[in-house]
All heavy atoms as a GROMACS GRO file, in nm:
protein
  625
    1MET      N    1   9.038  16.348   7.474
    1MET     CA    2   8.913  16.277   7.463
    1MET      C    3   8.863  16.236   7.602
    1MET      O    4   8.745  16.243   7.630
    1MET     CB    5   8.936  16.157   7.371
    1MET     CG    6   8.818  16.069   7.355
    1MET     SD    7   8.695  16.154   7.256
    1MET     CE    8   8.568  16.035   7.254
    2PHE      N    9   8.956  16.193   7.687
    2PHE     CA   10   8.917  16.148   7.820
    2PHE      C   11   8.864  16.264   7.905
    2PHE      O   12   8.778  16.243   7.989
    2PHE     CB   13   9.036  16.080   7.889
    2PHE     CG   14   9.000  16.018   8.020
    2PHE    CD1   15   8.922  15.904   8.024
    2PHE    CD2   16   9.040  16.074   8.139
    2PHE    CE1   17   8.886  15.846   8.144
    2PHE    CE2   18   9.005  16.018   8.259
    2PHE     CZ   19   8.928  15.903   8.262
    3VAL      N   20   8.914  16.383   7.879
    3VAL     CA   21   8.868  16.500   7.954
    3VAL      C   22   8.721  16.529   7.924
    3VAL      O   23   8.647  16.574   8.011
    3VAL     CB   24   8.956  16.623   7.922
    3VAL    CG1   25   8.904  16.748   7.987
    3VAL    CG2   26   9.098  16.598   7.967
    4LEU      N   27   8.679  16.499   7.802
    4LEU     CA   28   8.539  16.519   7.766
    4LEU      C   29   8.445  16.430   7.846
    4LEU      O   30   8.327  16.460   7.861
    4LEU     CB   31   8.519  16.494   7.616
    4LEU     CG   32   8.591  16.591   7.524
    4LEU    CD1   33   8.573  16.549   7.379
    4LEU    CD2   34   8.545  16.733   7.545
    5VAL      N   35   8.497  16.319   7.898
    5VAL     CA   36   8.417  16.229   7.981
    5VAL      C   37   8.436  16.258   8.130
    5VAL      O   38   8.339  16.264   8.206
    5VAL     CB   39   8.454  16.081   7.950
    5VAL    CG1   40   8.381  15.987   8.043
    5VAL    CG2   41   8.422  16.049   7.805
    6SER      N   42   8.561  16.277   8.171
    6SER     CA   43   8.588  16.291   8.314
    6SER      C   44   8.542  16.426   8.370
    6SER      O   45   8.503  16.433   8.487
    6SER     CB   46   8.737  16.271   8.343
    6SER     OG   47   8.813  16.373   8.283
    7GLY      N   48   8.544  16.531   8.291
    7GLY     CA   49   8.498  16.661   8.339
    7GLY      C   50   8.350  16.662   8.373
    7GLY      O   51   8.311  16.693   8.486
    8PRO      N   52   8.262  16.626   8.278
    8PRO     CA   53   8.119  16.620   8.310
    8PRO      C   54   8.085  16.514   8.416
    8PRO      O   55   7.993  16.534   8.496
    8PRO     CB   56   8.053  16.585   8.177
    8PRO     CG   57   8.148  16.633   8.074
    8PRO     CD   58   8.285  16.614   8.134
    9LEU      N   59   8.159  16.404   8.417
    9LEU     CA   60   8.134  16.302   8.519
    9LEU      C   61   8.166  16.356   8.658
    9LEU      O   62   8.096  16.325   8.755
    9LEU     CB   63   8.217  16.177   8.491
    9LEU     CG   64   8.189  16.055   8.577
    9LEU    CD1   65   8.043  16.012   8.560
    9LEU    CD2   66   8.281  15.942   8.540
   10SER      N   67   8.267  16.440   8.667
   10SER     CA   68   8.300  16.503   8.794
   10SER      C   69   8.186  16.595   8.840
   10SER      O   70   8.146  16.592   8.957
   10SER     CB   71   8.429  16.583   8.781
   10SER     OG   72   8.453  16.658   8.896
   11LEU      N   73   8.135  16.675   8.749
   11LEU     CA   74   8.024  16.764   8.784
   11LEU      C   75   7.897  16.686   8.820
   11LEU      O   76   7.827  16.722   8.915
   11LEU     CB   77   7.995  16.860   8.668
   11LEU     CG   78   8.106  16.961   8.638
   11LEU    CD1   79   8.071  17.040   8.513
   11LEU    CD2   80   8.130  17.051   8.755
   12LEU      N   81   7.870  16.580   8.747
   12LEU     CA   82   7.753  16.497   8.778
   12LEU      C   83   7.767  16.433   8.916
   12LEU      O   84   7.671  16.433   8.994
   12LEU     CB   85   7.735  16.389   8.671
   12LEU     CG   86   7.622  16.290   8.696
   12LEU    CD1   87   7.487  16.360   8.691
   12LEU    CD2   88   7.629  16.177   8.596
   13SER      N   89   7.885  16.381   8.946
   13SER     CA   90   7.906  16.319   9.078
   13SER      C   91   7.893  16.422   9.190
   13SER      O   92   7.838  16.391   9.296
   13SER     CB   93   8.045  16.255   9.083
   13SER     OG   94   8.054  16.150   8.991
   14LEU      N   95   7.941  16.541   9.166
   14LEU     CA   96   7.930  16.646   9.267
   14LEU      C   97   7.783  16.684   9.290
   14LEU      O   98   7.739  16.701   9.404
   14LEU     CB   99   8.010  16.768   9.224
   14LEU     CG  100   8.028  16.876   9.329
   14LEU    CD1  101   8.104  16.821   9.449
   14LEU    CD2  102   8.102  16.993   9.269
   15TYR      N  103   7.706  16.693   9.183
   15TYR     CA  104   7.564  16.725   9.196
   15TYR      C  105   7.489  16.612   9.268
   15TYR      O  106   7.405  16.639   9.355
   15TYR     CB  107   7.504  16.750   9.058
   15TYR     CG  108   7.356  16.778   9.062
   15TYR    CD1  109   7.308  16.894   9.122
   15TYR    CD2  110   7.264  16.690   9.008
   15TYR    CE1  111   7.172  16.921   9.128
   15TYR    CE2  112   7.129  16.715   9.012
   15TYR     CZ  113   7.083  16.831   9.073
   15TYR     OH  114   6.949  16.856   9.079
   16LEU      N  115   7.520  16.488   9.233
   16LEU     CA  116   7.454  16.376   9.301
   16LEU      C  117   7.494  16.369   9.448
   16LEU      O  118   7.411  16.334   9.533
   16LEU     CB  119   7.487  16.245   9.230
   16LEU     CG  120   7.425  16.227   9.092
   16LEU    CD1  121   7.478  16.100   9.028
   16LEU    CD2  122   7.274  16.224   9.101
   17ALA      N  123   7.618  16.405   9.480
   17ALA     CA  124   7.659  16.409   9.619
   17ALA      C  125   7.581  16.515   9.695
   17ALA      O  126   7.539  16.493   9.810
   17ALA     CB  127   7.810  16.438   9.629
   18TYR      N  128   7.557  16.628   9.632
   18TYR     CA  129   7.477  16.733   9.695
   18TYR      C  130   7.334  16.685   9.720
   18TYR      O  131   7.277  16.709   9.828
   18TYR     CB  132   7.477  16.857   9.606
   18TYR     CG  133   7.378  16.962   9.647
   18TYR    CD1  134   7.398  17.037   9.763
   18TYR    CD2  135   7.263  16.985   9.573
   18TYR    CE1  136   7.306  17.132   9.803
   18TYR    CE2  137   7.170  17.080   9.613
   18TYR     CZ  138   7.192  17.154   9.727
   18TYR     OH  139   7.102  17.247   9.765
   19LEU      N  140   7.276  16.616   9.624
   19LEU     CA  141   7.140  16.565   9.642
   19LEU      C  142   7.133  16.460   9.753
   19LEU      O  143   7.037  16.457   9.831
   19LEU     CB  144   7.087  16.507   9.511
   19LEU     CG  145   7.059  16.607   9.400
   19LEU    CD1  146   7.012  16.534   9.275
   19LEU    CD2  147   6.958  16.711   9.443
   20CYS      N  148   7.233  16.375   9.761
   20CYS     CA  149   7.236  16.276   9.869
   20CYS      C  150   7.255  16.343  10.004
   20CYS      O  151   7.197  16.298  10.104
   20CYS     CB  152   7.349  16.175   9.844
   20CYS     SG  153   7.314  16.058   9.714
   21TYR      N  154   7.334  16.449  10.009
   21TYR     CA  155   7.355  16.521  10.134
   21TYR      C  156   7.224  16.582  10.183
   21TYR      O  157   7.195  16.581  10.302
   21TYR     CB  158   7.461  16.629  10.114
   21TYR     CG  159   7.486  16.712  10.237
   21TYR    CD1  160   7.558  16.659  10.343
   21TYR    CD2  161   7.434  16.840  10.249
   21TYR    CE1  162   7.580  16.734  10.457
   21TYR    CE2  163   7.456  16.916  10.361
   21TYR     CZ  164   7.529  16.862  10.466
   21TYR     OH  165   7.550  16.936  10.579
   22ARG      N  166   7.145  16.635  10.091
   22ARG     CA  167   7.017  16.695  10.129
   22ARG      C  168   6.919  16.591  10.185
   22ARG      O  169   6.832  16.626  10.265
   22ARG     CB  170   6.954  16.763  10.008
   22ARG     CG  171   7.024  16.892   9.974
   22ARG     CD  172   6.956  16.964   9.862
   22ARG     NE  173   6.819  16.997   9.902
   22ARG     CZ  174   6.724  17.032   9.818
   22ARG    NH1  175   6.749  17.037   9.689
   22ARG    NH2  176   6.604  17.062   9.860
   23GLN      N  177   6.935  16.465  10.144
   23GLN     CA  178   6.846  16.360  10.194
   23GLN      C  179   6.911  16.282  10.308
   23GLN      O  180   6.862  16.174  10.344
   23GLN     CB  181   6.809  16.264  10.081
   23GLN     CG  182   6.723  16.330   9.976
   23GLN     CD  183   6.678  16.232   9.870
   23GLN    OE1  184   6.716  16.116   9.872
   23GLN    NE2  185   6.598  16.281   9.779
   24ALA      N  186   7.018  16.332  10.363
   24ALA     CA  187   7.088  16.274  10.479
   24ALA      C  188   7.140  16.134  10.451
   24ALA      O  189   7.140  16.047  10.537
   24ALA     CB  190   6.998  16.274  10.603
   25ARG      N  191   7.188  16.110  10.331
   25ARG     CA  192   7.255  15.984  10.296
   25ARG      C  193   7.406  16.012  10.292
   25ARG      O  194   7.464  16.030  10.186
   25ARG     CB  195   7.205  15.933  10.161
   25ARG     CG  196   7.059  15.900  10.163
   25ARG     CD  197   7.013  15.860  10.026
   25ARG     NE  198   6.869  15.846  10.025
   25ARG     CZ  199   6.807  15.732  10.000
   25ARG    NH1  200   6.876  15.625   9.973
   25ARG    NH2  201   6.676  15.728  10.002
   26TYR      N  202   7.464  16.015  10.410
   26TYR     CA  203   7.599  16.064  10.424
   26TYR      C  204   7.705  15.970  10.366
   26TYR      O  205   7.807  16.016  10.315
   26TYR     CB  206   7.629  16.095  10.570
   26TYR     CG  207   7.538  16.202  10.624
   26TYR    CD1  208   7.449  16.176  10.728
   26TYR    CD2  209   7.537  16.330  10.569
   26TYR    CE1  210   7.364  16.274  10.776
   26TYR    CE2  211   7.452  16.428  10.615
   26TYR     CZ  212   7.365  16.400  10.718
   26TYR     OH  213   7.281  16.496  10.764
   27ARG      N  214   7.684  15.841  10.370
   27ARG     CA  215   7.782  15.748  10.311
   27ARG      C  216   7.785  15.764  10.160
   27ARG      O  217   7.892  15.763  10.098
   27ARG     CB  218   7.749  15.604  10.348
   27ARG     CG  219   7.781  15.572  10.491
   27ARG     CD  220   7.763  15.425  10.518
   27ARG     NE  221   7.792  15.396  10.657
   27ARG     CZ  222   7.789  15.277  10.708
   27ARG    NH1  223   7.756  15.174  10.634
   27ARG    NH2  224   7.818  15.259  10.835
   28HIS      N  225   7.668  15.777  10.099
   28HIS     CA  226   7.662  15.798   9.955
   28HIS      C  227   7.723  15.933   9.918
   28HIS      O  228   7.791  15.947   9.815
   28HIS     CB  229   7.518  15.790   9.905
   28HIS     CG  230   7.457  15.655   9.916
   28HIS    ND1  231   7.380  15.618  10.024
   28HIS    CD2  232   7.463  15.548   9.834
   28HIS    CE1  233   7.342  15.494  10.008
   28HIS    NE2  234   7.390  15.448   9.893
   29THR      N  235   7.698  16.032  10.003
   29THR     CA  236   7.755  16.164   9.980
   29THR      C  237   7.907  16.159   9.978
   29THR      O  238   7.972  16.215   9.888
   29THR     CB  239   7.709  16.262  10.089
   29THR    OG1  240   7.566  16.270  10.086
   29THR    CG2  241   7.768  16.400  10.069
   30LEU      N  242   7.964  16.091  10.075
   30LEU     CA  243   8.109  16.080  10.083
   30LEU      C  244   8.166  16.007   9.962
   30LEU      O  245   8.264  16.050   9.902
   30LEU     CB  246   8.149  16.009  10.213
   30LEU     CG  247   8.298  15.993  10.237
   30LEU    CD1  248   8.365  16.130  10.245
   30LEU    CD2  249   8.323  15.915  10.363
   31ALA      N  250   8.103  15.896   9.924
   31ALA     CA  251   8.152  15.818   9.809
   31ALA      C  252   8.145  15.900   9.680
   31ALA      O  253   8.241  15.903   9.602
   31ALA     CB  254   8.071  15.691   9.795
   32LEU      N  255   8.034  15.967   9.658
   32LEU     CA  256   8.020  16.047   9.537
   32LEU      C  257   8.113  16.168   9.537
   32LEU      O  258   8.165  16.208   9.433
   32LEU     CB  259   7.875  16.091   9.520
   32LEU     CG  260   7.779  15.981   9.474
   32LEU    CD1  261   7.636  16.026   9.488
   32LEU    CD2  262   7.809  15.941   9.332
   33ALA      N  263   8.135  16.226   9.652
   33ALA     CA  264   8.228  16.339   9.661
   33ALA      C  265   8.371  16.294   9.630
   33ALA      O  266   8.446  16.366   9.563
   33ALA     CB  267   8.221  16.404   9.798
   34LEU      N  268   8.408  16.176   9.674
   34LEU     CA  269   8.542  16.123   9.644
   34LEU      C  270   8.556  16.093   9.495
   34LEU      O  271   8.661  16.119   9.435
   34LEU     CB  272   8.571  16.000   9.727
   34LEU     CG  273   8.593  16.025   9.876
   34LEU    CD1  274   8.611  15.894   9.950
   34LEU    CD2  275   8.714  16.114   9.897
   35VAL      N  276   8.451  16.038   9.434
   35VAL     CA  277   8.454  16.013   9.289
   35VAL      C  278   8.467  16.146   9.214
   35VAL      O  279   8.544  16.157   9.119
   35VAL     CB  280   8.328  15.936   9.245
   35VAL    CG1  281   8.313  15.936   9.093
   35VAL    CG2  282   8.331  15.794   9.298
   36ALA      N  283   8.392  16.246   9.258
   36ALA     CA  284   8.398  16.378   9.193
   36ALA      C  285   8.538  16.439   9.206
   36ALA      O  286   8.592  16.492   9.109
   36ALA     CB  287   8.294  16.471   9.253
   37LEU      N  288   8.596  16.429   9.323
   37LEU     CA  289   8.731  16.483   9.344
   37LEU      C  290   8.833  16.410   9.258
   37LEU      O  291   8.920  16.472   9.196
   37LEU     CB  292   8.768  16.474   9.493
   37LEU     CG  293   8.907  16.525   9.530
   37LEU    CD1  294   8.916  16.674   9.504
   37LEU    CD2  295   8.937  16.493   9.675
   38PHE      N  296   8.823  16.277   9.253
   38PHE     CA  297   8.917  16.198   9.172
   38PHE      C  298   8.905  16.235   9.024
   38PHE      O  299   9.005  16.256   8.957
   38PHE     CB  300   8.890  16.048   9.193
   38PHE     CG  301   8.975  15.962   9.107
   38PHE    CD1  302   9.109  15.945   9.134
   38PHE    CD2  303   8.920  15.897   8.997
   38PHE    CE1  304   9.189  15.865   9.054
   38PHE    CE2  305   8.998  15.817   8.916
   38PHE     CZ  306   9.132  15.801   8.944
   39MET      N  307   8.783  16.244   8.974
   39MET     CA  308   8.764  16.279   8.833
   39MET      C  309   8.811  16.422   8.803
   39MET      O  310   8.866  16.448   8.696
   39MET     CB  311   8.617  16.263   8.794
   39MET     CG  312   8.575  16.121   8.779
   39MET     SD  313   8.668  16.044   8.646
   39MET     CE  314   8.636  15.875   8.678
   40LEU      N  315   8.793  16.512   8.897
   40LEU     CA  316   8.843  16.648   8.879
   40LEU      C  317   8.996  16.649   8.872
   40LEU      O  318   9.054  16.715   8.786
   40LEU     CB  319   8.794  16.738   8.992
   40LEU     CG  320   8.839  16.882   8.986
   40LEU    CD1  321   8.775  16.953   8.867
   40LEU    CD2  322   8.805  16.954   9.115
   41LEU      N  323   9.060  16.574   8.959
   41LEU     CA  324   9.207  16.567   8.957
   41LEU      C  325   9.258  16.502   8.830
   41LEU      O  326   9.360  16.544   8.774
   41LEU     CB  327   9.258  16.493   9.081
   41LEU     CG  328   9.237  16.566   9.214
   41LEU    CD1  329   9.284  16.478   9.330
   41LEU    CD2  330   9.309  16.698   9.215
   42VAL      N  331   9.188  16.400   8.783
   42VAL     CA  332   9.226  16.335   8.657
   42VAL      C  333   9.213  16.434   8.542
   42VAL      O  334   9.302  16.443   8.456
   42VAL     CB  335   9.142  16.208   8.633
   42VAL    CG1  336   9.156  16.158   8.490
   42VAL    CG2  337   9.181  16.099   8.730
   43SER      N  338   9.105  16.508   8.539
   43SER     CA  339   9.085  16.607   8.432
   43SER      C  340   9.194  16.712   8.433
   43SER      O  341   9.250  16.747   8.329
   43SER     CB  342   8.949  16.676   8.448
   43SER     OG  343   8.845  16.585   8.437
   44ILE      N  344   9.225  16.764   8.551
   44ILE     CA  345   9.331  16.865   8.562
   44ILE      C  346   9.466  16.806   8.522
   44ILE      O  347   9.546  16.871   8.454
   44ILE     CB  348   9.334  16.923   8.704
   44ILE    CG1  349   9.209  17.005   8.729
   44ILE    CG2  350   9.460  17.006   8.727
   44ILE    CD1  351   9.192  17.049   8.872
   45GLY      N  352   9.491  16.682   8.562
   45GLY     CA  353   9.617  16.617   8.526
   45GLY      C  354   9.632  16.595   8.377
   45GLY      O  355   9.740  16.618   8.320
   46VAL      N  356   9.526  16.553   8.310
   46VAL     CA  357   9.532  16.530   8.165
   46VAL      C  358   9.552  16.662   8.091
   46VAL      O  359   9.633  16.670   7.998
   46VAL     CB  360   9.406  16.456   8.117
   46VAL    CG1  361   9.396  16.455   7.966
   46VAL    CG2  362   9.404  16.314   8.171
   47VAL      N  363   9.479  16.764   8.131
   47VAL     CA  364   9.494  16.895   8.066
   47VAL      C  365   9.635  16.950   8.092
   47VAL      O  366   9.700  17.002   8.001
   47VAL     CB  367   9.386  16.993   8.116
   47VAL    CG1  368   9.416  17.136   8.072
   47VAL    CG2  369   9.250  16.950   8.065
   48GLY      N  370   9.683  16.938   8.214
   48GLY     CA  371   9.819  16.985   8.246
   48GLY      C  372   9.927  16.909   8.172
   48GLY      O  373  10.024  16.968   8.124
   49ALA      N  374   9.909  16.778   8.159
   49ALA     CA  375  10.008  16.698   8.085
   49ALA      C  376  10.009  16.737   7.938
   49ALA      O  377  10.116  16.746   7.876
   49ALA     CB  378   9.976  16.550   8.101
   50GLY      N  379   9.892  16.762   7.882
   50GLY     CA  380   9.887  16.806   7.742
   50GLY      C  381   9.953  16.941   7.723
   50GLY      O  382  10.026  16.963   7.626
   51TYR      N  383   9.929  17.032   7.815
   51TYR     CA  384   9.991  17.164   7.806
   51TYR      C  385  10.143  17.156   7.819
   51TYR      O  386  10.216  17.215   7.740
   51TYR     CB  387   9.934  17.256   7.915
   51TYR     CG  388  10.004  17.389   7.922
   51TYR    CD1  389   9.981  17.487   7.827
   51TYR    CD2  390  10.096  17.416   8.024
   51TYR    CE1  391  10.046  17.608   7.832
   51TYR    CE2  392  10.161  17.536   8.030
   51TYR     CZ  393  10.136  17.632   7.934
   51TYR     OH  394  10.202  17.752   7.940
   52LEU      N  395  10.190  17.081   7.918
   52LEU     CA  396  10.335  17.071   7.938
   52LEU      C  397  10.403  16.997   7.824
   52LEU      O  398  10.519  17.027   7.791
   52LEU     CB  399  10.365  17.003   8.072
   52LEU     CG  400  10.328  17.086   8.194
   52LEU    CD1  401  10.355  17.008   8.322
   52LEU    CD2  402  10.404  17.217   8.196
   53THR      N  403  10.335  16.903   7.761
   53THR     CA  404  10.391  16.836   7.644
   53THR      C  405  10.409  16.935   7.531
   53THR      O  406  10.512  16.936   7.463
   53THR     CB  407  10.300  16.720   7.601
   53THR    OG1  408  10.290  16.627   7.708
   53THR    CG2  409  10.355  16.650   7.479
   54GLY      N  410  10.309  17.020   7.510
   54GLY     CA  411  10.320  17.122   7.406
   54GLY      C  412  10.433  17.220   7.433
   54GLY      O  413  10.506  17.259   7.342
   55VAL      N  414  10.448  17.259   7.559
   55VAL     CA  415  10.557  17.350   7.596
   55VAL      C  416  10.692  17.284   7.571
   55VAL      O  417  10.784  17.348   7.517
   55VAL     CB  418  10.544  17.392   7.745
   55VAL    CG1  419  10.670  17.462   7.793
   55VAL    CG2  420  10.423  17.481   7.763
   56ALA      N  421  10.705  17.158   7.607
   56ALA     CA  422  10.832  17.088   7.586
   56ALA      C  423  10.864  17.072   7.438
   56ALA      O  424  10.980  17.087   7.397
   56ALA     CB  425  10.828  16.951   7.654
   57ILE      N  426  10.763  17.044   7.358
   57ILE     CA  427  10.787  17.030   7.214
   57ILE      C  428  10.827  17.164   7.153
   57ILE      O  429  10.920  17.171   7.071
   57ILE     CB  430  10.662  16.972   7.145
   57ILE    CG1  431  10.644  16.826   7.184
   57ILE    CG2  432  10.670  16.987   6.994
   57ILE    CD1  433  10.515  16.764   7.138
   58ARG      N  434  10.760  17.273   7.191
   58ARG     CA  435  10.797  17.404   7.139
   58ARG      C  436  10.938  17.443   7.183
   58ARG      O  437  11.014  17.502   7.104
   58ARG     CB  438  10.697  17.509   7.185
   58ARG     CG  439  10.567  17.505   7.108
   58ARG     CD  440  10.480  17.627   7.136
   58ARG     NE  441  10.439  17.638   7.276
   58ARG     CZ  442  10.335  17.576   7.330
   58ARG    NH1  443  10.260  17.498   7.255
   58ARG    NH2  444  10.305  17.591   7.456
   59ALA      N  445  10.976  17.410   7.306
   59ALA     CA  446  11.112  17.440   7.353
   59ALA      C  447  11.214  17.358   7.276
   59ALA      O  448  11.323  17.408   7.244
   59ALA     CB  449  11.123  17.414   7.502
   60GLU      N  450  11.182  17.234   7.245
   60GLU     CA  451  11.274  17.149   7.170
   60GLU      C  452  11.292  17.202   7.028
   60GLU      O  453  11.402  17.204   6.976
   60GLU     CB  454  11.222  17.005   7.166
   60GLU     CG  455  11.312  16.908   7.094
   60GLU     CD  456  11.444  16.884   7.165
   60GLU    OE1  457  11.449  16.898   7.288
   60GLU    OE2  458  11.542  16.850   7.096
   61ILE      N  459  11.183  17.245   6.967
   61ILE     CA  460  11.191  17.299   6.832
   61ILE      C  461  11.272  17.429   6.832
   61ILE      O  462  11.353  17.454   6.742
   61ILE     CB  463  11.050  17.322   6.774
   61ILE    CG1  464  10.983  17.188   6.748
   61ILE    CG2  465  11.055  17.407   6.647
   61ILE    CD1  466  10.837  17.198   6.712
   62ALA      N  467  11.253  17.511   6.934
   62ALA     CA  468  11.324  17.640   6.941
   62ALA      C  469  11.473  17.624   6.965
   62ALA      O  470  11.550  17.712   6.928
   62ALA     CB  471  11.262  17.726   7.050
   63THR      N  472  11.515  17.515   7.025
   63THR     CA  473  11.658  17.499   7.058
   63THR      C  474  11.727  17.401   6.965
   63THR      O  475  11.836  17.354   6.996
   63THR     CB  476  11.674  17.451   7.203
   63THR    OG1  477  11.606  17.327   7.219
   63THR    CG2  478  11.621  17.553   7.300
   64THR      N  479  11.668  17.369   6.851
   64THR     CA  480  11.730  17.276   6.757
   64THR      C  481  11.757  17.351   6.628
   64THR      O  482  11.671  17.417   6.573
   64THR     CB  483  11.636  17.157   6.728
   64THR    OG1  484  11.603  17.095   6.851
   64THR    CG2  485  11.702  17.056   6.639
   65ASN      N  486  11.880  17.338   6.577
   65ASN     CA  487  11.913  17.404   6.450
   65ASN      C  488  11.872  17.313   6.334
   65ASN      O  489  11.837  17.197   6.355
   65ASN     CB  490  12.061  17.442   6.445
   65ASN     CG  491  12.153  17.321   6.445
   65ASN    OD1  492  12.108  17.209   6.427
   65ASN    ND2  493  12.281  17.344   6.465
   66PRO      N  494  11.875  17.360   6.209
   66PRO     CA  495  11.830  17.279   6.096
   66PRO      C  496  11.908  17.149   6.076
   66PRO      O  497  11.856  17.055   6.018
   66PRO     CB  498  11.848  17.372   5.976
   66PRO     CG  499  11.845  17.509   6.032
   66PRO     CD  500  11.902  17.497   6.170
   67ALA      N  501  12.031  17.142   6.125
   67ALA     CA  502  12.110  17.020   6.110
   67ALA      C  503  12.065  16.912   6.208
   67ALA      O  504  12.106  16.797   6.197
   67ALA     CB  505  12.257  17.050   6.130
   68GLY      N  506  11.983  16.947   6.304
   68GLY     CA  507  11.934  16.849   6.401
   68GLY      C  508  12.012  16.845   6.530
   68GLY      O  509  11.980  16.769   6.620
   69ASP      N  510  12.117  16.926   6.540
   69ASP     CA  511  12.195  16.930   6.663
   69ASP      C  512  12.130  17.026   6.762
   69ASP      O  513  12.078  17.129   6.725
   69ASP     CB  514  12.338  16.978   6.636
   69ASP     CG  515  12.411  16.887   6.538
   69ASP    OD1  516  12.381  16.766   6.540
   69ASP    OD2  517  12.494  16.938   6.461
   70ALA      N  518  12.135  16.990   6.887
   70ALA     CA  519  12.078  17.077   6.989
   70ALA      C  520  12.168  17.199   7.007
   70ALA      O  521  12.289  17.187   7.017
   70ALA     CB  522  12.063  17.004   7.121
   71VAL      N  523  12.109  17.316   7.008
   71VAL     CA  524  12.183  17.439   7.024
   71VAL      C  525  12.125  17.512   7.144
   71VAL      O  526  12.006  17.538   7.148
   71VAL     CB  527  12.172  17.529   6.899
   71VAL    CG1  528  12.239  17.663   6.923
   71VAL    CG2  529  12.232  17.460   6.780
   72LEU      N  530  12.209  17.544   7.238
   72LEU     CA  531  12.165  17.621   7.353
   72LEU      C  532  12.220  17.762   7.339
   72LEU      O  533  12.340  17.782   7.325
   72LEU     CB  534  12.214  17.558   7.483
   72LEU     CG  535  12.158  17.420   7.512
   72LEU    CD1  536  12.218  17.366   7.641
   72LEU    CD2  537  12.008  17.424   7.524
   73SER      N  538  12.133  17.858   7.340
   73SER     CA  539  12.172  17.997   7.325
   73SER      C  540  12.135  18.072   7.452
   73SER      O  541  12.020  18.070   7.492
   73SER     CB  542  12.100  18.059   7.205
   73SER     OG  543  12.130  18.195   7.198
   74PHE      N  544  12.235  18.132   7.513
   74PHE     CA  545  12.211  18.208   7.634
   74PHE      C  546  12.236  18.355   7.605
   74PHE      O  547  12.343  18.394   7.560
   74PHE     CB  548  12.304  18.161   7.747
   74PHE     CG  549  12.283  18.018   7.786
   74PHE    CD1  550  12.370  17.919   7.745
   74PHE    CD2  551  12.173  17.982   7.862
   74PHE    CE1  552  12.349  17.788   7.781
   74PHE    CE2  553  12.152  17.850   7.897
   74PHE     CZ  554  12.240  17.753   7.857
   75HIS      N  555  12.137  18.436   7.630
   75HIS     CA  556  12.149  18.579   7.608
   75HIS      C  557  12.173  18.646   7.742
   75HIS      O  558  12.092  18.636   7.833
   75HIS     CB  559  12.021  18.634   7.544
   75HIS     CG  560  12.025  18.781   7.521
   75HIS    ND1  561  12.100  18.837   7.421
   75HIS    CD2  562  11.966  18.883   7.586
   75HIS    CE1  563  12.085  18.968   7.425
   75HIS    NE2  564  12.004  18.999   7.525
   76HIS      N  565  12.286  18.714   7.754
   76HIS     CA  566  12.319  18.782   7.878
   76HIS      C  567  12.247  18.916   7.878
   76HIS      O  568  12.271  19.000   7.790
   76HIS     CB  569  12.471  18.802   7.889
   76HIS     CG  570  12.514  18.843   8.025
   76HIS    ND1  571  12.520  18.974   8.064
   76HIS    CD2  572  12.548  18.770   8.134
   76HIS    CE1  573  12.559  18.981   8.189
   76HIS    NE2  574  12.576  18.858   8.234
   77PRO      N  575  12.156  18.940   7.976
   77PRO     CA  576  12.074  19.060   7.970
   77PRO      C  577  12.150  19.191   7.988
   77PRO      O  578  12.107  19.294   7.940
   77PRO     CB  579  11.973  19.040   8.082
   77PRO     CG  580  12.036  18.942   8.174
   77PRO     CD  581  12.126  18.858   8.089
   78VAL      N  582  12.265  19.190   8.056
   78VAL     CA  583  12.337  19.313   8.082
   78VAL      C  584  12.425  19.351   7.964
   78VAL      O  585  12.421  19.462   7.912
   78VAL     CB  586  12.421  19.302   8.212
   78VAL    CG1  587  12.504  19.427   8.234
   78VAL    CG2  588  12.331  19.278   8.330
   79SER      N  589  12.506  19.258   7.918
   79SER     CA  590  12.599  19.289   7.811
   79SER      C  591  12.536  19.275   7.672
   79SER      O  592  12.585  19.334   7.576
   79SER     CB  593  12.722  19.197   7.819
   79SER     OG  594  12.683  19.064   7.793
   80GLY      N  595  12.430  19.198   7.660
   80GLY     CA  596  12.366  19.178   7.531
   80GLY      C  597  12.443  19.086   7.440
   80GLY      O  598  12.422  19.083   7.319
   81VAL      N  599  12.535  19.009   7.497
   81VAL     CA  600  12.620  18.920   7.418
   81VAL      C  601  12.560  18.781   7.415
   81VAL      O  602  12.520  18.727   7.518
   81VAL     CB  603  12.764  18.915   7.478
   81VAL    CG1  604  12.851  18.817   7.403
   81VAL    CG2  605  12.825  19.053   7.481
   82GLU      N  606  12.553  18.723   7.293
   82GLU     CA  607  12.508  18.584   7.280
   82GLU      C  608  12.625  18.492   7.310
   82GLU      O  609  12.737  18.513   7.266
   82GLU     CB  610  12.459  18.559   7.137
   82GLU     CG  611  12.334  18.631   7.100
   82GLU     CD  612  12.210  18.565   7.157
   82GLU    OE1  613  12.214  18.445   7.184
   82GLU    OE2  614  12.110  18.636   7.177
   83ARG      N  615  12.599  18.390   7.386
   83ARG     CA  616  12.706  18.292   7.418
   83ARG      C  617  12.661  18.155   7.378
   83ARG      O  618  12.553  18.115   7.391
   83ARG     CB  619  12.737  18.294   7.566
   83ARG     CG  620  12.796  18.424   7.609
   83ARG     CD  621  12.833  18.420   7.754
   83ARG     NE  622  12.872  18.556   7.790
   83ARG     CZ  623  12.883  18.595   7.912
   83ARG    NH1  624  12.860  18.514   8.012
   83ARG    NH2  625  12.920  18.716   7.940
   0.00000   0.00000   0.00000
């Protein structure tokens, strides 16, 4: 939900920074560019955290047997033996 706000806010701040730069308002340009960069990093961080959470959950489900005990299965690529 937060990405829906921070992504467009980043683009808006970047556009406003460009407009301020064209009018030679360099302090405003710098401030808006920093806000745009921060919001972009927040958006990327939230999306990345969501992705990595999904990967971790899928890995946990794949390595758990029906009894609930963690099972680690290592497949040796040369011999083809499960250990």
